[in-house]
N, C-alpha and C positions, 0 to 999 in steps of 0.2 A: 429602203426596206424596213428600216427601223420605224418609219412612219406608219407602216401597215400593221405594225405590231399592236395587238390589242392590249390596252392598259389594264383591262379587267381580268385578263388571263391569269395574271399573277395571283389575283384574289381567288380565282377558280381553283388554281393548284393548291392554294392554302386550304380552301374549303374541302377539296377532294382529300387532301392529306388528313384533315381533321375528321372527315367521314370515315376514312380508312382506319384511323386510330380508334374511333368510336366502335367500328365493327370489330376490330382486333380486341378491344377491351371487352366488348360483349361476348366474343367468342371465348376469351380467357375466363370471363365470369362463368359462362356456360360450362367450360371445361372444369373449372374449380368446383362448381356446384355438382357436376357429375362425379368428380373425384370424391367430394364429401359424401355424396349419396352412396358411392361404392364402399367408402370406409364405414359409413353407418350400417350398410348391409352386412359388411364383414363383422362389425361389432355385434350386430343382432344375431348373426349366425354363431359367433363365438359365445355370446350370452346364452343362446338356446342350447348349444352344446354343453356349456357349463351347467345349465339348469337340468338337462337330461342326465348328466353325470351325477350331479348331487341327488337328484330324485332317485336314480337307481341305487345309489349308496344308501339312501334313507330306507328304501324298500328292503334291501338286503339286511340292513341293521335291524329293522323292525321284525323281519322274519327270524333272524338269529336270536333276538331277544325273546320272541314268542316260543321258539324251540327250547331255549334255555329255561324259561319259566315252566314249560311242560315237563322237561326233564327233571327239574328241581322238585316239582310237585310229586312226580312219580317216585323219586328217590325218598322223599319225605314220607310218603305213604308206605313204602317198603320198609323203611327204618321203623316206623310206628308199628307196623304189623310184627316185625321181628322183636321189638321191645315188648309188645304185649305177649307174644308167644313165650319169650324168655321169662317174663314175670309169672305168667300162668304155670309154666313148667316148674318154677321154684315153689309156687304155692301148692302144687299138687302133693308135694311131700307133707305139707301141713294137713291137707285133707286126709292123707293116708293115716296120719297120727290120730286125727279125730275118729276115723273109721275104726282103728284098733281100740281106741279108748271106749268107743260105743259098744264094741263086742265084749270088752272086759266088764263094762258096767252092768251087763245083763246078769252076771254071776256075782257081782259084788254087793254086799250089804253094808259094808263099812264106809262111812262118810270120809274118813281120812284118805282112803285109797282114791275115791272119786276126786277129792281135792287135789291130790298129788297128780292124777292124770290130767286134770284141768291145767295145773301149773306147767306141766311138761308141754302140753299142746300150745298154751299161750306163749311160753318162752320160745318155742320153735317158730311160731308165727312172727313174733317180734324180732327174732334174730334174722329170719329171712327178709323181712321188710328193711331191717337196718343194712343188710348186705346190698340191697337194691339202692339204698341211699336215703331212706326215710329217717328223719330225725324228729324227736319230740321237741316242741317249743317249750323251753323252760318258762314257767310262769309264776308259781306261788312264791311269794316273798320278793319278787323282782319288781322293778319300776315298770309301770304300765307303758307299753309301747303300742300305739295304735296300728302299726304295721304288722304286728304279730298277735296282738290280743284284741278281743272284742268285748267291751264292757257291757254286762247285762244288768248290773246293779251297782249301787254305791253302798259301802259298809261303813257306818260311823265307828270310829275307833280312836282310843287314846294311845293304844299300844303300838300301832303301826303308823309310819309316816304317811302323809297324804300322797296319793298316786301310787301307793304300793299295792300289789295284788294280794288281797286277803284270802281268796279261795279260787279254785278252778272248778267250774261246773262241767266243762268238757275239754279234753286235751286238744291241743293244736299240733299240726304236723307240717313239716317242710322238707323239701329236697333241695339241698345246697341253699341257695338264697331265695328260692321260689316257695312261697307259702301255698300249701295245699289246702289247709283249713286253719283259720285263726283259733286260738284258744278262747273259749268263752269264760270270762272271769268276773269276779266281784272286786271292785277297786275301793280301797280305803280312803275315807275322807275324814277330816277333823271332826270330832264329836262336838256337837253344840252343847254347851252347858246350859241347863235349864234353870 
């Protein structure tokens, strides 16, 4: 019986085994590829979800910022209107003083009384503006400061130090640290000997 045995059969079994292993390997490769595809799809879904979440957060943040900006602008306008109204309310008392002075001037022939009325009205206006926060910029005799003063001319002088303000052509004003109008000044320079 051994004689009838096919000597090549052993080789066929080995070949069959190798083929089976190859098929198994191919199937495993297919399975692992499918698993990788599934993982990639899950990652894509997760990334899409993250993108949508971040995009929604961005849209909400942009809307919140826009609402904040609009609210701030409205509050600023309201504060500005209130400040203007308060300023004008305070200045109306000065107008009343001018009106009273105007009525008195009709009957007055004495210049001293007119001068006195003017001084009262001017002082009241100045006091009202100071209460609001207006300050006069000190200039004459001070060192020239380009942040507060605007030089309109140079004044040759032996008596004043260079860069000292010799005269004020127009007063300057500020509120706290904010310059409303710089003082127009003449600045001393060293006199050239001829």
